LOVEXSE-188381 format. One record per residue (C-alpha): residue in three letters; x, y negated, z negated. Coordinates in pm, 1 decimal. Layout:
<recs>
+------+----------+----------+----------+
! resn !        u !        v !        w !
+------+----------+----------+----------+
!  ALA !        X !        Y !        Z !
...
+------+----------+----------+----------+
</recs>
This chain:
<recs>
+------+----------+----------+----------+
! resn !        u !        v !        w !
+------+----------+----------+----------+
!  MET !  12619.4 !  -9162.6 !  -9149.9 !
!  PHE !  12246.0 !  -9238.0 !  -9095.4 !
!  PRO !  11984.7 !  -8933.9 !  -8925.8 !
!  GLU !  11864.9 !  -8933.7 !  -8606.7 !
!  PRO !  11610.3 !  -9165.4 !  -8671.9 !
!  VAL !  11268.1 !  -9024.5 !  -8444.3 !
!  VAL !  10897.9 !  -9193.8 !  -8302.0 !
!  VAL !  10601.1 !  -9112.3 !  -8481.9 !
!  GLU !  10254.4 !  -9147.8 !  -8369.7 !
!  ARG !  10058.9 !  -9310.0 !  -8742.4 !
!  ALA !   9744.9 !  -9335.4 !  -8759.1 !
!  GLU !   9565.3 !  -9683.3 !  -9035.2 !
!  GLN !   9582.3 !  -9604.0 !  -9376.0 !
!  PRO !   9433.1 !  -9817.5 !  -9626.3 !
!  TYR !   9639.1 !  -9933.4 !  -9934.1 !
!  VAL !   9607.2 ! -10166.3 ! -10260.9 !
!  PHE !   9893.6 ! -10425.3 ! -10298.5 !
!  MET !  10077.6 ! -10716.0 ! -10482.4 !
!  ARG !  10250.6 ! -10929.4 ! -10242.5 !
!  ARG !  10509.7 ! -11205.5 ! -10325.6 !
!  SER !  10733.9 ! -11421.9 ! -10143.9 !
!  VAL !  11126.0 ! -11334.4 ! -10283.2 !
!  ARG !  11478.2 ! -11366.3 ! -10206.9 !
!  MET !  11630.2 ! -11071.2 ! -10165.7 !
!  ASP !  11866.8 ! -11144.0 ! -10429.8 !
!  GLY !  11527.7 ! -11171.4 ! -10627.4 !
!  PHE !  11343.0 ! -10872.6 ! -10512.9 !
!  ALA !  11282.0 ! -10721.3 ! -10807.7 !
!  ARG !  11003.4 ! -11022.9 ! -10872.7 !
!  ILE !  10816.5 ! -10779.5 ! -10634.2 !
!  ALA !  10987.7 ! -10434.9 ! -10724.2 !
!  ASP !  10858.5 ! -10410.2 ! -11085.0 !
!  ARG !  10534.1 ! -10426.7 ! -10977.8 !
!  LEU !  10452.9 ! -10077.5 ! -10818.8 !
!  PRO !  10452.4 !  -9921.8 ! -11152.0 !
!  GLU !  10181.9 ! -10153.7 ! -11238.4 !
!  LEU !   9972.5 ! -10084.9 ! -10911.3 !
!  VAL !  10031.2 !  -9699.3 ! -10956.8 !
!  GLY !   9904.2 !  -9745.9 ! -11342.3 !
!  TRP !   9588.0 !  -9991.5 ! -11199.0 !
!  LEU !   9514.4 !  -9696.1 ! -10926.0 !
!  ALA !   9572.5 !  -9455.4 ! -11265.7 !
!  ALA !   9327.4 !  -9623.6 ! -11464.0 !
!  ARG !   8996.0 !  -9651.6 ! -11205.2 !
!  GLY !   9105.7 !  -9278.9 ! -11122.9 !
!  ILE !   9184.8 !  -9423.6 ! -10768.0 !
!  GLU !   9375.3 !  -9121.6 ! -10550.9 !
!  VAL !   9726.7 !  -9185.4 ! -10396.8 !
!  ALA !   9731.5 !  -9085.5 ! -10073.0 !
!  ASP !  10125.5 !  -9094.0 ! -10003.9 !
!  ALA !  10431.5 !  -9243.4 ! -10120.2 !
!  PRO !  10487.5 !  -9604.7 ! -10242.4 !
!  PHE !  10637.9 !  -9835.9 ! -10047.2 !
!  PHE !  10756.3 ! -10187.9 !  -9973.0 !
!  ARG !  10590.0 ! -10376.5 !  -9661.6 !
!  PHE !  10794.8 ! -10665.7 !  -9516.1 !
!  ASN !  10568.4 ! -10948.8 !  -9359.6 !
!  THR !  10856.7 ! -11136.5 !  -9278.0 !
!  VAL !  11222.3 ! -11107.4 !  -9320.4 !
!  ASP !  11456.6 ! -11438.6 !  -9393.1 !
!  MET !  11797.6 ! -11335.5 !  -9533.1 !
!  ALA !  11883.2 ! -11713.8 !  -9585.0 !
!  GLY !  11592.4 ! -11749.3 !  -9770.3 !
!  GLU !  11204.8 ! -11572.7 !  -9917.2 !
!  SER !  11029.0 ! -11361.7 !  -9778.0 !
!  GLU !  10650.2 ! -11251.5 !  -9729.5 !
!  VAL !  10685.9 ! -10875.5 !  -9898.7 !
!  GLU !  10432.9 ! -10607.0 ! -10077.3 !
!  ALA !  10489.6 ! -10381.9 ! -10324.9 !
!  GLY !  10227.2 ! -10095.4 ! -10166.2 !
!  VAL !  10076.5 !  -9782.0 ! -10220.3 !
!  PRO !   9899.6 !  -9568.5 !  -9985.3 !
!  VAL !   9514.7 !  -9479.7 ! -10158.9 !
!  ALA !   9251.4 !  -9128.7 ! -10033.8 !
!  SER !   8950.5 !  -9402.2 ! -10033.8 !
!  PRO !   9013.4 !  -9803.5 ! -10047.1 !
!  PRO !   8863.6 !  -9950.2 ! -10375.0 !
!  PRO !   8546.2 ! -10121.5 ! -10336.2 !
!  GLU !   8688.7 ! -10465.4 ! -10425.3 !
!  PRO !   9022.9 ! -10619.8 ! -10471.0 !
!  GLU !   9121.7 ! -10746.6 ! -10855.4 !
!  GLY !   9348.0 ! -11011.9 ! -10971.3 !
!  ASP !   9661.2 ! -11042.0 ! -10774.0 !
!  ILE !   9550.6 ! -10714.5 ! -10596.8 !
!  GLY !   9449.8 ! -10638.6 ! -10247.8 !
!  VAL !   9340.6 ! -10431.1 !  -9989.6 !
!  ALA !   9429.8 ! -10379.6 !  -9691.0 !
!  LEU !   9519.5 ! -10113.1 !  -9365.6 !
!  LEU !   9836.5 ! -10073.8 !  -9218.8 !
!  PRO !   9788.9 ! -10055.9 !  -8886.3 !
!  ALA !   9779.5 !  -9762.3 !  -8649.0 !
!  GLY !  10070.4 !  -9741.6 !  -8345.2 !
!  ARG !  10386.7 !  -9667.9 !  -8289.5 !
!  TYR !  10671.2 !  -9704.9 !  -8516.5 !
!  ALA !  11070.4 !  -9576.4 !  -8517.8 !
!  THR !  11165.1 !  -9409.7 !  -8885.5 !
!  LEU !  11452.3 !  -9303.1 !  -9016.4 !
!  THR !  11465.2 !  -9106.1 !  -9345.1 !
!  HIS !  11770.6 !  -9250.4 !  -9539.7 !
!  VAL !  11924.3 !  -9024.9 !  -9927.4 !
!  GLY !  12129.6 !  -9273.6 ! -10089.0 !
!  HIS !  12152.3 !  -9513.1 ! -10294.6 !
!  PRO !  11874.4 !  -9796.1 ! -10215.4 !
!  ASP !  12147.0 ! -10069.2 ! -10218.7 !
!  GLN !  12273.4 !  -9842.6 !  -9857.0 !
!  LEU !  11921.0 !  -9923.2 !  -9666.4 !
!  LEU !  12031.6 ! -10273.5 !  -9523.4 !
!  ALA !  12292.7 ! -10029.9 !  -9288.5 !
!  ALA !  11970.4 !  -9785.6 !  -9283.1 !
!  ALA !  11822.0 ! -10103.7 !  -9141.9 !
!  ALA !  12044.3 ! -10211.0 !  -8886.0 !
!  ALA !  12151.9 !  -9840.3 !  -8781.8 !
!  LEU !  11712.4 !  -9808.4 !  -8642.2 !
!  ARG !  11747.8 ! -10108.9 !  -8487.9 !
!  LYS !  12014.2 ! -10038.7 !  -8306.1 !
!  TRP !  11851.5 !  -9708.2 !  -8218.5 !
!  ALA !  11565.7 !  -9865.1 !  -8115.7 !
!  ASP !  11730.5 ! -10158.4 !  -7835.6 !
!  GLU !  11995.9 !  -9905.5 !  -7732.5 !
!  ARG !  11601.6 !  -9720.8 !  -7585.1 !
!  GLY !  11496.2 ! -10034.4 !  -7475.1 !
!  LEU !  11240.4 !  -9983.6 !  -7781.9 !
!  GLU !  11102.6 ! -10332.1 !  -7811.0 !
!  TRP !  10973.4 ! -10414.6 !  -8187.2 !
!  ASP !  10623.6 ! -10562.5 !  -8333.2 !
!  MET !  10818.6 ! -10839.4 !  -8437.2 !
!  ARG !  10871.7 ! -11214.3 !  -8374.8 !
!  GLU !  11112.7 ! -11437.4 !  -8471.1 !
!  VAL !  11047.0 ! -11829.1 !  -8556.0 !
!  ASP !  11234.0 ! -12051.0 !  -8692.5 !
!  GLY !  11464.2 ! -11774.3 !  -8776.5 !
!  VAL !  11246.1 ! -11585.9 !  -8959.1 !
!  GLU !  11129.4 ! -11245.2 !  -8854.0 !
!  ARG !  10743.6 ! -11177.9 !  -8865.2 !
!  TRP !  10676.4 ! -10784.1 !  -8835.9 !
!  GLY !  10355.0 ! -10636.3 !  -8753.0 !
!  CYS !  10468.5 ! -10343.1 !  -8955.0 !
!  ARG !  10792.8 ! -10265.1 !  -9155.1 !
!  ILE !  10814.7 ! -10085.1 !  -9468.5 !
!  GLU !  11025.7 !  -9890.7 !  -9651.8 !
!  SER !  10836.3 !  -9570.3 !  -9845.9 !
!  TYR !  11012.2 !  -9480.1 ! -10120.5 !
!  ARG !  10960.2 !  -9047.5 ! -10131.5 !
!  THR !  11183.4 !  -8982.3 ! -10463.6 !
!  ASP !  11035.1 !  -9019.2 ! -10822.5 !
!  PRO !  11342.6 !  -9164.3 ! -11003.4 !
!  ARG !  11139.5 !  -9021.8 ! -11337.8 !
!  VAL !  11204.8 !  -8679.5 ! -11202.5 !
!  GLU !  11504.7 !  -8732.5 ! -10964.1 !
!  PRO !  11773.5 !  -9019.5 ! -11197.3 !
!  ASP !  12032.7 !  -9019.2 ! -10964.0 !
!  PRO !  11957.4 !  -9317.0 ! -10700.1 !
!  SER !  12227.9 !  -9139.1 ! -10433.7 !
!  ARG !  11991.2 !  -8858.9 ! -10417.4 !
!  TRP !  11667.3 !  -9129.2 ! -10311.3 !
!  GLU !  11519.5 !  -9036.1 ! -10055.8 !
!  THR !  11375.0 !  -9410.1 !  -9829.0 !
!  GLU !  11208.4 !  -9316.5 !  -9544.5 !
!  LEU !  11179.1 !  -9629.0 !  -9301.7 !
!  ALA !  10919.0 !  -9712.5 !  -9034.9 !
!  PHE !  10897.4 !  -9991.8 !  -8810.1 !
!  ARG !  10575.4 ! -10031.0 !  -8644.6 !
!  LEU !  10727.1 ! -10109.2 !  -8265.8 !
!  ALA !  10511.3 ! -10334.9 !  -7999.5 !
!  ASP !  10245.1 ! -10154.6 !  -7760.9 !
+------+----------+----------+----------+
</recs>
């Protein structure tokens, strides 16, 4: 059972990211980049503004999805460097759900969020092309630091999917 989702209004948020095309069974290829990204920010004295996240630009459960490992920043660095990019999460209305538990339950949490929105007639900022979902903004923010809380059954993850205007 998941908590009741809510709709929230969000402002634009600058962030730094690394992007990869990954299969879901090879998600570690992008997930393992988050510590590197956090270290890059720390080495440059760039203030982290919120929890690290994964942004799903495309979702293809049977193939490769384009995913960004991202970290919100108080102010963006002046220029990207190497495979590190700088962008803005778009402002808008987001349907959100906070999941507490193991990350292997996130697919079920995302399904619950989508069902909840569908039951209320809410439309996503997403289009499907040839079986691939292309999202305006779909993020999973990892609110728990695994160095502080090593038990994944206690980790808090916020799902935030942008709604159509």
